N, C-alpha and C positions, 0 to 999 in steps of 0.2 A: 871521069863522069859516070860513066855506065855503074862504076861498084859504089859512087855515092847513093844514084839513084836506085840501084837495089837494093841498099841499106836503109834506104828513105821507106822503100816500099814494104818491105819487112817489117821495119820499126812501127809502118800505120799498120799493118796486120796484125801485130801481134798486140797494139794497143786495142784493136777494134776486138781481138778475140778475148783479151782480159775483160772487156767490159760489158762480155753478152751474160746474162744472168738466164737462170733457168728454175724455175719454180713448180713443185708437183705438191699438189693437193690432194690428199685420198679422204673420200668420204663414206663413213661407216654405214651400212644400212640402217634406216630411222626405223624402228618400232613403234606402232601407233596401234595403244591399247584401247578397247572402248571405255566410256565412261558412263556411268549408270547414275543420275541425277533425278531425286523424287522431292517434288514442292507441293506442298499442300496449301497453295494460298487460295485457290480456290473455294475450297470449305470454308474458309475464314470470310471471305468477300460474300459467299451464297448466305451464311448466318447472318451478316451484316446487312444484306438486302431483305431477309426477311424481316430481320426486327425492325428497319427502318419502313417496309411497309405494312407492317402488321397492324398498324393505326387505320389504314386505308381498307386492308381486307376485312378488318373487325365491323368498319361503317359500312361496309358493302355487304357484309352477313346480317348486320341488323337491319339495314332497309330491305334488302330480300324476305327477312322474316317479316318484317311488319307488313310489307306488299301481300304475301302471302296470309298472312292473320285477316286482311281486309278482303281478299278475295274469299276466302273460306264464311266469312259471316253472310 
């Protein structure tokens, strides 16, 4: 009986030892390089705004010139 218990214990330990897994993951150092990006969106938007408001600017300049001409007379 004692030999059977010892054999069962050894068999159980052997099965548990065989089921053990081990994983190693090596991570290489990550190199981060700078990224340079140039975007020229503001120039396009600025030109479009100038074109959009040019009629208002022209109307303001015309009314200012009319006011100056009236005050000068």
